[in-house]
C-alpha positions, 0 to 999 in steps of 0.5 A: 619307624622314621629312625628305622628308615633312616638307618636302612637308607644309610646302611645301603649307602655304606654298602654302595661305597667302593671298597677302596673308599672304605680302605684303612685310615688313621683316627684318634680317640681321647677320653681323658686329659691324660691319654690319647689312642691312635688307631689304624683300621676302619672305625665304621667296620669295627676294624682296629689293626693289631701289633705284629699285623697291619698296625706295624704299617704305621711305624712312621706315625708322628703325633703332637699336641697343640695349645693355641699358637704356636704351642706344638708339643711332640708326643711319644707313641708306644705301640699297644696291642691294637693302637699307638698310645700317648701319655698326656700330662693333664693335656688340653688343646688338640691332638694331631697325628700324621704319616707322610712316609707311607710307601707308594701304592699301585691302585690302577685296578681301582682306576686311581693310578699309582699314588703316594698315600698320606694319612692325617688325623685330628681330635680334641683332648678329652673330647673338648677344645676351643676351635683352632685359629688355623689349619695345621695339617695339609688336609685338615677339618676344623670346627667353626667358631660360633657356628654349632656343629659347622666344620670347615675343610682345608687343603694347603691352608685354604678352604676346600670346596667340593670335598666329599666327607664321610661321616661314620656314626657309633653304629653302621650308619653313614652320611656322605656330605659335600663341602660348600663353596667355603669348604663347610659341612654340618654333619648330623649326629643322630646318636650319642657317642663317637663320630669319625669324619673321613676325607680323601683328597687326590692331588694331581702332583707326580713325584718320586718317593724312595725310588718309586715314581707316583702320579698323584698324592692321595691325602686322607684325613679323619676328624674324630669327636664325641656327640652327647645328644642327637643333632 
């Protein structure tokens, strides 16, 4: 009964989130040390875009593998039916991806203005890696060494306080968190399986991209991990 009440309240929370806040994002899944899959869609809605459709919007996606410092190895991506695939050679460490070449978008109908979208994603190879020493993406989130379940949000290499972090569980359940003054959050993991954390940060920095002017940069980042037990 208690679990049912939690689920009911969480589904209500999900349905109350504005539509644009649930818009598409990029996330990474890696189940073995030999492969990685990068998706574009909405994990929480079971949406994985297809080749020949909206998956093609992420044609500029780049990915790499990090093992310690500096240890960055670019990955070659192959487009499959519903994801981009990268083959690893008994990989270990962290998988990172980004698309910083997305076209300028007019979101004035959603009161977000004209923005330049940026997409980022992080996941551990085979769902296990030691916490990185420092962030690598403009908007990033890292596990905190020595603090079970704790994560820290960074922007521009510095802890980001007050960041809204949406936690998508393996089912319809969703949790909304806000990072503390040190940029930290501790997501709950009531069910075993994959969780995806979704963070959006709007940077009030106007500019121009491919001849199109924008009022701000909209950074969107996901961190994907697997929980083996309730927490």
